[in-house]
TIMI-2910 file (N, C-alpha, C, CB; in pm, 1 decimal, decimal comma, always signed):
<rs>
+----------+----------+----------+----------+----------+----------+----------+----------+----------+----------+----------+----------+------+
!      n_x !      n_y !      n_z !     ca_x !     ca_y !     ca_z !      c_x !      c_y !      c_z !     cb_x !     cb_y !     cb_z ! resn !
+----------+----------+----------+----------+----------+----------+----------+----------+----------+----------+----------+----------+------+
!   +450,4 !  +1528,3 !  -1662,6 !   +432,5 !  +1463,1 !  -1810,0 !   +518,0 !  +1522,8 !  -1904,5 !   +288,9 !  +1477,2 !  -1868,9 !  Met !
!   +553,4 !  +1411,7 !  -2008,6 !   +606,0 !  +1448,9 !  -2111,9 !   +526,2 !  +1541,7 !  -2220,4 !   +646,6 !  +1338,6 !  -2157,7 !  Thr !
!   +612,4 !  +1603,7 !  -2313,4 !   +553,0 !  +1678,6 !  -2393,6 !   +439,4 !  +1606,2 !  -2476,1 !   +650,5 !  +1735,6 !  -2469,3 !  Pro !
!   +510,2 !  +1453,7 !  -2527,7 !   +408,4 !  +1388,1 !  -2588,0 !   +278,9 !  +1334,6 !  -2508,3 !   +469,9 !  +1286,9 !  -2647,5 !  Glu !
!   +298,3 !  +1304,0 !  -2409,4 !   +179,5 !  +1307,1 !  -2341,6 !    +58,6 !  +1399,4 !  -2312,6 !   +213,3 !  +1286,6 !  -2257,1 !  Gln !
!   +126,4 !  +1510,4 !  -2306,2 !    +64,4 !  +1633,3 !  -2303,4 !    +12,6 !  +1670,3 !  -2411,1 !   +134,9 !  +1722,9 !  -2267,3 !  Leu !
!    +70,2 !  +1629,7 !  -2561,4 !    +12,7 !  +1631,6 !  -2700,4 !   -124,1 !  +1539,1 !  -2717,7 !   +129,0 !  +1577,8 !  -2802,6 !  Glu !
!   -139,4 !  +1444,7 !  -2636,2 !   -209,0 !  +1343,0 !  -2682,4 !   -303,4 !  +1382,1 !  -2588,3 !   -152,3 !  +1200,6 !  -2687,7 !  Leu !
!   -303,1 !  +1444,7 !  -2476,8 !   -427,3 !  +1483,7 !  -2425,2 !   -470,3 !  +1593,3 !  -2494,5 !   -426,0 !  +1509,7 !  -2288,8 !  Leu !
!   -420,8 !  +1680,3 !  -2519,2 !   -445,7 !  +1822,8 !  -2612,5 !   -544,7 !  +1732,4 !  -2726,2 !   -262,7 !  +1915,2 !  -2699,4 !  Ala !
!   -491,4 !  +1683,9 !  -2800,0 !   -580,8 !  +1579,4 !  -2897,8 !   -658,1 !  +1543,5 !  -2873,3 !   -554,5 !  +1482,5 !  -2938,1 !  Ala !
!   -704,9 !  +1516,6 !  -2746,8 !   -827,2 !  +1446,2 !  -2679,6 !   -920,9 !  +1554,6 !  -2646,8 !   -789,9 !  +1360,9 !  -2543,4 !  Arg !
!   -874,5 !  +1689,2 !  -2573,1 !   -961,9 !  +1818,0 !  -2581,7 !   -939,2 !  +1818,5 !  -2418,3 !  -1146,6 !  +1808,7 !  -2657,6 !  Gly !
!   -842,6 !  +1735,5 !  -2375,7 !   -807,8 !  +1765,1 !  -2211,1 !   -719,8 !  +1839,8 !  -2162,3 !   -772,5 !  +1666,9 !  -2144,0 !  Val !
!   -748,5 !  +1968,6 !  -2096,6 !   -679,5 !  +2068,0 !  -2053,7 !   -583,5 !  +2001,7 !  -1932,3 !   -779,1 !  +2185,2 !  -2012,7 !  Arg !
!   -457,3 !  +2073,9 !  -1944,4 !   -387,0 !  +2039,3 !  -1814,0 !   -367,1 !  +2143,5 !  -1747,2 !   -265,1 !  +1975,7 !  -1822,7 !  Val !
!   -380,4 !  +2178,0 !  -1627,9 !   -325,3 !  +2282,9 !  -1531,6 !   -191,7 !  +2242,1 !  -1431,5 !   -450,2 !  +2321,8 !  -1436,4 !  Phe !
!   -120,3 !  +2329,8 !  -1456,2 !    -19,6 !  +2293,1 !  -1381,9 !    +32,9 !  +2407,5 !  -1289,8 !    +78,6 !  +2241,7 !  -1467,9 !  Thr !
!    +77,6 !  +2356,9 !  -1160,9 !   +100,4 !  +2463,2 !  -1059,3 !    +13,4 !  +2398,9 !   -946,0 !    +52,2 !  +2625,0 !  -1108,3 !  Gly !
!    +86,3 !  +2437,0 !   -823,8 !    -12,8 !  +2424,9 !   -711,2 !   -128,2 !  +2483,4 !   -659,7 !    +35,2 !  +2432,5 !   -633,3 !  Pro !
!   -209,8 !  +2378,0 !   -595,8 !   -364,7 !  +2418,9 !   -583,8 !   -349,6 !  +2533,1 !   -423,4 !   -491,1 !  +2234,4 !   -556,9 !  Val !
!   -425,3 !  +2631,1 !   -467,9 !   -404,9 !  +2731,3 !   -350,6 !   -546,7 !  +2687,7 !   -272,4 !   -392,3 !  +2918,0 !   -403,9 !  Ala !
!   -641,3 !  +2647,9 !   -324,2 !   -795,2 !  +2608,3 !   -254,5 !   -878,2 !  +2562,3 !   -346,8 !   -877,6 !  +2727,2 !   -187,2 !  Arg !
!   -992,6 !  +2528,7 !   -272,3 !  -1102,5 !  +2464,9 !   -313,1 !  -1182,5 !  +2575,9 !   -323,0 !  -1151,8 !  +2356,0 !   -230,0 !  Leu !
!  -1269,9 !  +2642,0 !   -431,9 !  -1361,0 !  +2718,3 !   -444,5 !  -1510,1 !  +2678,2 !   -375,8 !  -1359,7 !  +2736,0 !   -576,4 !  Val !
!  -1557,7 !  +2692,0 !   -288,0 !  -1700,7 !  +2645,2 !   -273,5 !  -1776,1 !  +2775,6 !   -272,9 !  -1729,9 !  +2553,9 !   -136,4 !  Val !
!  -1930,2 !  +2749,4 !   -327,7 !  -1991,3 !  +2821,4 !   -348,8 !  -2173,5 !  +2773,9 !   -313,8 !  -1936,3 !  +2853,0 !   -473,0 !  Thr !
!  -2214,6 !  +2832,9 !   -174,1 !  -2362,6 !  +2794,3 !   -180,8 !  -2359,4 !  +2630,4 !   -110,3 !  -2426,2 !  +2800,2 !   -364,7 !  His !
!  -2200,9 !  +2598,0 !    -67,6 !  -2177,7 !  +2460,3 !    +17,5 !  -2147,2 !  +2360,8 !   -105,8 !  -2329,2 !  +2404,0 !   +121,5 !  Asp !
!  -2121,4 !  +2382,4 !   -212,3 !  -2063,6 !  +2295,3 !   -314,5 !  -1967,5 !  +2364,8 !   -420,3 !  -2177,8 !  +2229,9 !   -387,6 !  Arg !
!  -1896,4 !  +2251,0 !   -430,3 !  -1776,2 !  +2288,4 !   -475,6 !  -1800,1 !  +2321,1 !   -639,9 !  -1667,9 !  +2170,6 !   -440,7 !  Leu !
!  -1729,8 !  +2452,4 !   -677,2 !  -1737,9 !  +2525,0 !   -786,7 !  -1598,3 !  +2510,1 !   -867,4 !  -1774,4 !  +2667,2 !   -747,0 !  Ser !
!  -1498,0 !  +2552,4 !   -780,1 !  -1396,2 !  +2538,9 !   -883,1 !  -1265,1 !  +2485,8 !   -784,5 !  -1369,8 !  +2697,0 !   -973,7 !  Gly !
!  -1144,3 !  +2522,4 !   -867,5 !  -1036,3 !  +2467,1 !   -817,1 !   -924,6 !  +2627,8 !   -836,4 !   -994,5 !  +2303,7 !   -915,2 !  Val !
!   -899,2 !  +2709,5 !   -718,2 !   -780,4 !  +2798,5 !   -795,1 !   -669,4 !  +2758,1 !   -723,6 !   -792,0 !  +2970,1 !   -791,8 !  Glu !
!   -582,6 !  +2765,5 !   -810,7 !   -446,0 !  +2759,0 !   -809,2 !   -400,0 !  +2909,4 !   -736,6 !   -389,2 !  +2731,5 !   -969,1 !  Leu !
!   -241,4 !  +2861,5 !   -718,3 !   -165,0 !  +2963,2 !   -657,5 !   -149,6 !  +3099,9 !   -760,7 !    -20,3 !  +2895,7 !   -618,8 !  Thr !
!   -150,0 !  +3087,6 !   -871,7 !   -133,6 !  +3205,2 !   -961,7 !   -275,9 !  +3274,4 !   -934,8 !   -101,9 !  +3162,6 !  -1131,6 !  Asp !
!   -384,7 !  +3235,2 !   -881,9 !   -517,3 !  +3317,2 !   -916,0 !   -620,5 !  +3245,1 !  -1048,4 !   -459,2 !  +3484,6 !   -968,9 !  Gly !
!   -560,0 !  +3192,7 !  -1088,4 !   -630,4 !  +3087,9 !  -1219,8 !   -759,1 !  +3030,2 !  -1136,9 !   -506,1 !  +2927,1 !  -1284,4 !  Val !
!   -879,6 !  +3026,0 !  -1177,4 !  -1012,7 !  +2922,3 !  -1129,2 !  -1026,2 !  +2849,4 !  -1204,1 !  -1146,7 !  +2964,7 !  -1109,7 !  Val !
!  -1030,0 !  +2713,3 !  -1210,5 !  -1071,6 !  +2635,2 !  -1312,5 !  -1198,9 !  +2616,8 !  -1255,8 !   -989,6 !  +2511,4 !  -1347,6 !  Val !
!  -1304,9 !  +2579,7 !  -1336,2 !  -1409,2 !  +2569,7 !  -1308,8 !  -1452,1 !  +2395,9 !  -1266,8 !  -1470,5 !  +2639,2 !  -1419,0 !  Pro !
!  -1482,6 !  +2334,5 !  -1177,4 !  -1511,5 !  +2219,3 !  -1131,0 !  -1636,0 !  +2181,0 !   -991,6 !  -1377,3 !  +2184,7 !  -1102,9 !  Arg !
!  -1637,8 !  +2042,8 !  -1025,6 !  -1800,6 !  +2032,7 !   -957,3 !  -1741,9 !  +1904,7 !   -886,1 !  -1971,6 !  +2005,3 !  -1081,9 !  Thr !
!  -1635,7 !  +1821,9 !   -918,7 !  -1567,7 !  +1756,9 !   -814,9 !  -1438,7 !  +1701,9 !   -847,9 !  -1644,6 !  +1658,6 !   -765,3 !  Ala !
!  -1380,1 !  +1680,7 !   -793,3 !  -1185,6 !  +1689,1 !   -777,2 !  -1204,7 !  +1554,7 !   -730,1 !  -1079,6 !  +1821,7 !   -642,2 !  Val !
!  -1072,0 !  +1450,6 !   -733,6 !  -1005,9 !  +1348,1 !   -728,6 !   -910,5 !  +1382,8 !   -635,6 !   -963,3 !  +1304,2 !   -846,3 !  Phe !
!   -896,1 !  +1305,3 !   -551,6 !   -735,1 !  +1316,0 !   -476,5 !   -695,3 !  +1179,2 !   -437,1 !   -727,5 !  +1415,7 !   -324,2 !  Val !
!   -548,3 !  +1174,9 !   -480,2 !   -505,6 !  +1051,5 !   -450,1 !   -434,7 !  +1039,8 !   -309,8 !   -421,0 !  +1010,2 !   -556,8 !  Arg !
!   -507,2 !   +906,9 !   -242,3 !   -467,1 !   +920,1 !   -106,3 !   -339,1 !   +861,7 !   -121,5 !   -558,6 !   +854,2 !     +2,8 !  Pro !
!   -251,9 !   +907,8 !     +2,5 !   -124,6 !   +922,5 !    +60,7 !   -157,4 !   +812,5 !   +169,5 !    -81,2 !  +1082,1 !   +113,7 !  Arg !
!    -90,9 !   +670,3 !   +156,5 !   -108,0 !   +580,6 !   +215,5 !    +22,9 !   +582,5 !   +309,8 !   -138,5 !   +474,2 !   +129,8 !  Phe !
!    -13,4 !   +575,8 !   +450,2 !   +109,6 !   +540,7 !   +543,0 !    +96,8 !   +453,0 !   +663,8 !   +163,8 !   +661,8 !   +596,0 !  Val !
!   +210,7 !   +387,5 !   +632,1 !   +198,0 !   +238,8 !   +741,1 !   +194,7 !   +240,6 !   +875,9 !   +310,4 !   +145,5 !   +733,0 !  Pro !
!   +137,8 !   +194,5 !   +927,9 !   +109,3 !   +158,9 !  +1093,5 !   +168,3 !    +51,8 !  +1127,3 !    -35,0 !   +134,0 !  +1139,2 !  Asn !
!   +300,6 !    +71,3 !  +1127,9 !   +386,2 !    -89,8 !  +1146,2 !   +467,3 !    -43,3 !  +1258,7 !   +501,6 !   -159,0 !   +996,5 !  Ser !
!   +417,3 !    +36,4 !  +1376,3 !   +487,1 !    +52,5 !  +1518,3 !   +530,7 !    -23,1 !  +1552,2 !   +437,5 !    +80,1 !  +1615,4 !  Asp !
!   +416,8 !   -149,0 !  +1583,8 !   +431,0 !   -271,1 !  +1659,7 !   +553,9 !   -385,8 !  +1595,9 !   +276,5 !   -338,0 !  +1659,2 !  Leu !
!   +526,2 !   -368,0 !  +1438,0 !   +602,7 !   -453,7 !  +1345,6 !   +770,2 !   -383,9 !  +1356,7 !   +523,7 !   -445,1 !  +1172,5 !  Leu !
!   +777,7 !   -255,5 !  +1370,0 !   +913,9 !   -223,7 !  +1373,3 !   +992,4 !   -235,9 !  +1524,0 !   +920,6 !    -81,0 !  +1318,0 !  Ala !
!   +868,2 !   -251,3 !  +1638,9 !   +944,4 !   -277,5 !  +1758,5 !   +980,8 !   -421,8 !  +1783,7 !   +871,2 !   -228,5 !  +1871,5 !  Thr !
!   +924,9 !   -529,4 !  +1697,9 !   +967,1 !   -648,3 !  +1692,2 !  +1078,5 !   -611,0 !  +1593,2 !   +861,0 !   -756,5 !  +1656,1 !  Leu !
!  +1140,7 !   -553,1 !  +1544,8 !  +1272,3 !   -548,0 !  +1479,2 !  +1219,9 !   -628,3 !  +1309,0 !  +1411,1 !   -652,2 !  +1594,1 !  Gly !
!  +1100,0 !   -610,3 !  +1283,5 !  +1117,4 !   -574,0 !  +1138,3 !  +1164,7 !   -511,0 !  +1028,0 !  +1071,7 !   -558,7 !  +1119,2 !  Cys !
!  +1264,0 !   -534,9 !   +901,2 !  +1319,5 !   -460,3 !   +825,7 !  +1176,9 !   -375,3 !   +746,0 !  +1425,4 !   -552,3 !   +736,5 !  Asp !
!  +1221,7 !   -246,5 !   +685,8 !  +1158,9 !   -197,3 !   +651,9 !  +1195,7 !   -124,6 !   +525,2 !  +1125,3 !   -154,9 !   +738,4 !  Thr !
!  +1116,0 !   -104,5 !   +418,5 !  +1176,4 !    -44,0 !   +284,1 !  +1179,6 !   +118,5 !   +295,3 !  +1077,8 !    -91,2 !   +145,5 !  Asp !
!  +1185,7 !   +164,0 !   +177,9 !  +1226,7 !   +300,8 !   +194,6 !  +1135,2 !   +410,0 !   +258,8 !  +1258,9 !   +343,7 !    +70,2 !  Ala !
!   +996,2 !   +334,7 !   +223,0 !   +838,9 !   +415,5 !   +225,5 !   +812,2 !   +381,7 !   +383,9 !   +688,8 !   +334,9 !    +97,8 !  Gly !
!   +888,8 !   +263,4 !   +479,7 !   +824,7 !   +237,4 !   +584,9 !   +741,2 !   +139,0 !   +588,8 !   +773,6 !   +325,6 !   +618,3 !  Gly !
!   +731,4 !    +79,8 !   +476,6 !   +665,9 !    -78,2 !   +477,8 !   +739,3 !   -183,0 !   +471,2 !   +582,3 !   -109,4 !   +374,4 !  Trp !
!   +669,3 !   -273,5 !   +601,5 !   +730,8 !   -392,3 !   +648,0 !   +783,8 !   -475,9 !   +490,8 !   +605,6 !   -485,3 !   +752,8 !  Val !
!   +891,3 !   -538,1 !   +484,6 !   +971,2 !   -615,4 !   +361,0 !   +905,1 !   -730,1 !   +424,8 !  +1163,6 !   -615,3 !   +339,5 !  Thr !
!   +895,5 !   -820,7 !   +313,3 !   +806,0 !   -940,1 !   +301,4 !   +813,4 !   -993,6 !   +174,9 !   +666,8 !   -912,6 !   +330,1 !  His !
!   +834,2 !  -1144,8 !   +183,3 !   +863,6 !  -1244,5 !    +70,5 !   +669,4 !  -1274,2 !    +28,6 !   +980,6 !  -1419,8 !   +147,0 !  Asp !
!   +655,8 !  -1326,4 !    -37,3 !   +530,0 !  -1391,8 !   -104,5 !   +434,8 !  -1453,5 !    -28,3 !   +563,3 !  -1488,6 !   -192,8 !  Thr !
!   +476,5 !  -1513,1 !   +117,4 !   +413,1 !  -1563,2 !   +191,6 !   +371,5 !  -1477,7 !   +325,0 !   +475,5 !  -1669,3 !   +205,3 !  Thr !
!   +458,4 !  -1354,3 !   +302,4 !   +437,0 !  -1245,7 !   +423,7 !   +547,7 !  -1292,0 !   +546,7 !   +254,2 !  -1252,5 !   +490,5 !  Gly !
!   +652,1 !  -1375,6 !   +494,6 !   +762,3 !  -1363,6 !   +604,0 !   +830,6 !  -1247,1 !   +562,7 !   +865,2 !  -1489,8 !   +618,6 !  Arg !
!   +860,0 !  -1232,3 !   +695,7 !   +910,2 !  -1083,2 !   +753,9 !  +1076,5 !  -1135,8 !   +766,0 !   +820,4 !  -1023,0 !   +940,3 !  Thr !
!  +1160,1 !  -1013,8 !   +802,2 !  +1309,9 !  -1050,0 !   +854,3 !  +1310,0 !  -1089,0 !   +989,9 !  +1411,7 !   -931,0 !   +844,6 !  Ser !
!  +1185,8 !  -1115,9 !  +1054,6 !  +1216,1 !  -1126,5 !  +1184,1 !  +1122,1 !  -1299,8 !  +1205,5 !  +1154,6 !   -964,1 !  +1282,5 !  Val !
!  +1227,4 !  -1378,0 !  +1232,1 !  +1162,4 !  -1537,6 !  +1242,2 !   +992,1 !  -1519,7 !  +1307,7 !  +1279,6 !  -1652,7 !  +1377,9 !  Ala !
!   +900,5 !  -1601,5 !  +1254,3 !   +809,0 !  -1634,3 !  +1334,5 !   +685,1 !  -1511,7 !  +1307,1 !   +876,1 !  -1646,6 !  +1484,0 !  Gly !
!   +705,1 !  -1376,3 !  +1229,6 !   +662,1 !  -1284,1 !  +1221,3 !   +593,2 !  -1264,1 !  +1053,4 !   +764,2 !  -1203,6 !  +1275,5 !  Val !
!   +491,8 !  -1291,2 !  +1010,2 !   +442,0 !  -1229,4 !   +869,7 !   +342,0 !  -1140,0 !   +892,5 !   +386,4 !  -1331,0 !   +767,4 !  Arg !
!   +296,6 !  -1110,3 !   +769,3 !   +238,4 !   -970,1 !   +759,1 !   +100,6 !  -1040,5 !   +637,8 !   +383,2 !   -819,5 !   +682,4 !  Val !
!     +2,9 !   -967,9 !   +609,2 !    -97,2 !   -965,1 !   +535,6 !   -152,8 !   -843,5 !   +534,6 !   -176,1 !  -1052,6 !   +564,4 !  Ala !
!   -232,7 !   -835,4 !   +398,2 !   -317,3 !   -739,9 !   +400,6 !   -231,7 !   -591,0 !   +388,7 !   -403,1 !   -761,5 !   +529,4 !  Gly !
!   -342,8 !   -513,4 !   +430,9 !   -237,6 !   -357,0 !   +411,6 !   -173,8 !   -319,2 !   +516,0 !   -311,6 !   -217,4 !   +379,3 !  Asn !
!   -101,8 !   -410,1 !   +601,3 !    +32,0 !   -396,8 !   +670,6 !   +146,6 !   -441,5 !   +572,3 !    +35,7 !   -488,1 !   +806,9 !  Ala !
!   +108,1 !   -507,5 !   +455,1 !   +193,1 !   -569,2 !   +398,4 !   +192,6 !   -499,9 !   +201,6 !   +148,0 !   -739,3 !   +438,6 !  Ala !
!    +71,1 !   -440,6 !   +164,5 !    +63,1 !   -390,5 !    +65,1 !    -43,5 !   -252,0 !    +94,8 !    +27,3 !   -500,1 !    -32,1 !  Asp !
!    +10,5 !   -129,8 !   +106,8 !    -86,4 !    -18,5 !    +62,6 !   -207,9 !    -74,4 !     -7,1 !    -16,2 !    +83,1 !    -35,2 !  Pro !
!   -227,6 !    -97,6 !   -164,6 !   -318,2 !   -120,5 !   -213,2 !   -415,1 !   -251,0 !   -182,2 !   -276,2 !   -106,7 !   -313,6 !  Arg !
!   -408,8 !   -330,2 !    -88,1 !   -448,6 !   -442,9 !    -97,8 !   -590,4 !   -391,2 !    -41,6 !   -360,6 !   -555,9 !    -28,5 !  Thr !
!   -698,0 !   -476,7 !   -121,5 !   -846,7 !   -474,7 !    -75,9 !   -858,6 !   -571,2 !    +25,2 !   -951,6 !   -505,9 !   -188,5 !  Lys !
!  -1015,6 !   -566,8 !    +85,0 !  -1008,2 !   -660,2 !   +185,0 !  -1012,2 !   -821,1 !   +116,0 !  -1133,1 !   -626,8 !   +288,3 !  Val !
!  -1053,9 !   -885,2 !     +2,8 !  -1058,6 !   -969,5 !    -33,7 !   -885,7 !  -1031,5 !    -68,3 !  -1158,5 !   -946,1 !   -122,5 !  Ile !
!   -811,1 !   -938,0 !   -153,3 !   -694,9 !   -979,0 !   -121,3 !   -640,1 !   -988,6 !     +4,9 !   -630,3 !   -921,8 !   -178,0 !  Thr !
!   -672,7 !   -931,3 !    +89,2 !   -614,1 !   -974,5 !   +214,4 !   -652,9 !  -1086,0 !   +262,9 !   -628,9 !   -893,9 !   +307,1 !  Ala !
!   -798,2 !  -1106,6 !   +256,1 !   -827,3 !  -1243,9 !   +319,2 !   -734,3 !  -1370,8 !   +258,2 !   -989,5 !  -1277,2 !   +292,3 !  Ala !
!   -680,1 !  -1320,5 !   +132,2 !   -615,7 !  -1446,0 !    +48,9 !   -475,2 !  -1442,1 !   +106,6 !   -614,7 !  -1429,5 !   -133,7 !  Gly !
!   -428,8 !  -1324,0 !   +138,8 !   -278,1 !  -1319,2 !   +167,8 !   -289,4 !  -1345,6 !   +344,7 !   -195,8 !  -1145,1 !   +111,5 !  Gln !
!   -377,8 !  -1363,1 !   +383,3 !   -399,8 !  -1397,5 !   +530,3 !   -412,5 !  -1566,5 !   +548,2 !   -546,5 !  -1317,2 !   +584,9 !  Gly !
!   -477,9 !  -1603,0 !   +461,2 !   -486,6 !  -1747,0 !   +441,2 !   -354,8 !  -1848,1 !   +387,5 !   -596,2 !  -1756,1 !   +343,2 !  Ser !
!   -300,8 !  -1778,9 !   +277,0 !   -174,0 !  -1786,4 !   +260,7 !    -64,8 !  -1802,9 !   +350,3 !   -155,6 !  -1705,2 !   +210,5 !  Gly !
!    -60,3 !  -1672,7 !   +454,1 !    +58,4 !  -1665,6 !   +554,3 !    -17,8 !  -1781,9 !   +642,3 !    +95,5 !  -1493,5 !   +641,0 !  Ala !
!   -118,2 !  -1806,7 !   +707,9 !   -145,5 !  -1915,7 !   +791,5 !   -104,9 !  -2096,4 !   +724,1 !   -313,8 !  -1888,9 !   +820,8 !  Ala !
!   -159,6 !  -2088,8 !   +599,9 !    -93,0 !  -2240,3 !   +543,2 !    +76,3 !  -2213,1 !   +556,5 !   -143,9 !  -2280,2 !   +343,8 !  Ile !
!   +123,4 !  -2137,2 !   +514,4 !   +273,5 !  -2142,8 !   +539,7 !   +349,4 !  -2138,9 !   +694,8 !   +323,3 !  -2023,6 !   +464,3 !  Ala !
!   +241,9 !  -2068,2 !   +779,4 !   +286,5 !  -2123,7 !   +858,3 !   +262,0 !  -2248,4 !   +971,2 !   +304,2 !  -2047,1 !   +882,4 !  Ile !
!   +165,6 !  -2312,8 !   +935,5 !   +100,7 !  -2441,3 !   +932,2 !   +205,6 !  -2556,2 !   +900,2 !    -14,6 !  -2438,1 !   +825,6 !  Asn !
!   +273,8 !  -2518,6 !   +782,0 !   +355,9 !  -2613,6 !   +706,7 !   +501,2 !  -2571,0 !   +794,2 !   +353,6 !  -2584,9 !   +515,9 !  Ala !
!   +557,8 !  -2471,2 !   +840,3 !   +654,2 !  -2438,3 !   +924,5 !   +647,9 !  -2533,6 !  +1061,5 !   +639,3 !  -2288,0 !   +950,6 !  Glu !
!   +545,3 !  -2501,6 !  +1113,0 !   +525,1 !  -2573,9 !  +1228,6 !   +516,7 !  -2734,5 !  +1246,6 !   +417,5 !  -2524,7 !  +1269,3 !  Leu !
!   +455,6 !  -2777,8 !  +1101,2 !   +407,6 !  -2914,1 !  +1089,2 !   +598,1 !  -2972,7 !  +1065,1 !   +262,3 !  -2939,6 !   +927,7 !  Val !
!   +646,8 !  -2896,0 !   +975,0 !   +834,1 !  -2929,0 !   +952,3 !   +898,4 !  -2913,7 !  +1072,1 !   +926,7 !  -2816,9 !   +845,6 !  Asp !
!   +849,5 !  -2847,9 !  +1173,3 !   +953,6 !  -2866,5 !  +1280,1 !   +913,0 !  -2948,5 !  +1406,7 !   +997,4 !  -2730,7 !  +1326,5 !  Glu !
!   +745,5 !  -3009,4 !  +1400,1 !   +728,7 !  -3164,7 !  +1470,3 !   +813,8 !  -3242,5 !  +1396,9 !   +575,1 !  -3238,5 !  +1465,2 !  Asp !
!   +769,0 !  -3260,6 !  +1284,2 !   +863,2 !  -3373,9 !  +1194,1 !  +1017,1 !  -3348,4 !  +1233,4 !   +846,0 !  -3349,6 !  +1006,1 !  Leu !
!  +1069,2 !  -3275,9 !  +1207,9 !  +1212,4 !  -3232,7 !  +1263,6 !  +1237,5 !  -3307,4 !  +1390,6 !  +1224,1 !  -3069,8 !  +1295,2 !  Gln !
!  +1169,1 !  -3274,0 !  +1484,5 !  +1192,2 !  -3309,8 !  +1613,7 !  +1154,9 !  -3438,0 !  +1653,2 !  +1137,3 !  -3227,5 !  +1690,8 !  Arg !
!  +1043,0 !  -3499,6 !  +1601,4 !  +1023,6 !  -3658,2 !  +1572,4 !  +1134,3 !  -3705,2 !  +1523,5 !   +915,4 !  -3698,8 !  +1474,8 !  Asp !
!  +1185,6 !  -3701,6 !  +1421,5 !  +1274,2 !  -3736,3 !  +1358,5 !  +1441,1 !  -3747,4 !  +1431,1 !  +1252,9 !  -3651,1 !  +1255,4 !  Leu !
!  +1459,2 !  -3636,3 !  +1507,5 !  +1566,2 !  -3635,5 !  +1603,6 !  +1542,7 !  -3724,1 !  +1721,5 !  +1589,7 !  -3500,6 !  +1649,4 !  Ala !
!  +1426,6 !  -3744,0 !  +1749,9 !  +1381,0 !  -3862,4 !  +1898,6 !  +1426,5 !  -3980,7 !  +1815,4 !  +1170,5 !  -3883,0 !  +1965,1 !  Ala !
!  +1336,0 !  -4014,7 !  +1714,7 !  +1365,3 !  -4143,0 !  +1642,5 !  +1536,4 !  -4181,7 !  +1635,0 !  +1300,2 !  -4124,3 !  +1484,3 !  His !
!  +1575,7 !  -4113,4 !  +1585,4 !  +1719,5 !  -4137,5 !  +1598,6 !  +1808,2 !  -4129,5 !  +1714,6 !  +1770,1 !  -4065,1 !  +1524,2 !  Arg !
!  +1760,8 !  -4074,0 !  +1782,8 !  +1804,8 !  -4099,2 !  +1924,8 !  +1810,8 !  -4210,8 !  +1987,6 !  +1743,5 !  -4042,1 !  +1999,2 !  Ala !
!  +1696,2 !  -4295,2 !  +1943,0 !  +1640,5 !  -4443,6 !  +2015,9 !  +1756,8 !  -4528,0 !  +1979,3 !  +1478,6 !  -4519,9 !  +1949,1 !  Arg !
+----------+----------+----------+----------+----------+----------+----------+----------+----------+----------+----------+----------+------+
</rs>
C-alpha cells in the first residue's frame, strides 16, 4: 500500500499490521487473534482469507488449448479457444465466475457453436448447389 493509502486508513481509524502471519490463535475452540512472526498478537474474532484459484485445465491443456501466465485457458468473448471446436465457459474460463454468469457464458458458447454448425451446413449446401 502507498503511504497515502495508509494515511487515509489511519484517518478512518483503521490499523494496518504488516508482516507475515505465524499462526491463528485459538482459545476455547474460538479464534482470539492472529499472531505475526514478530510475536505481535492482533486480537481478532474473525479473519478473511482471499482464495487462491487454480485452473483445473488438464483436459484442455491435453487438447492443446493455449493458456495465459496463470494457467487459465485463453479464449474470446464466445469461449472460443485456440483449438478449433473447443469452447470454455464458467470458471474454466474465468475464476471469478459465479453460477449465473457461467450459465450465461455456456448459453453464449452454445449459440456460437450452433451458428458455426449452421454456417458449415450452408457452405456445404452452397458447394453442392454450385457443383450441379
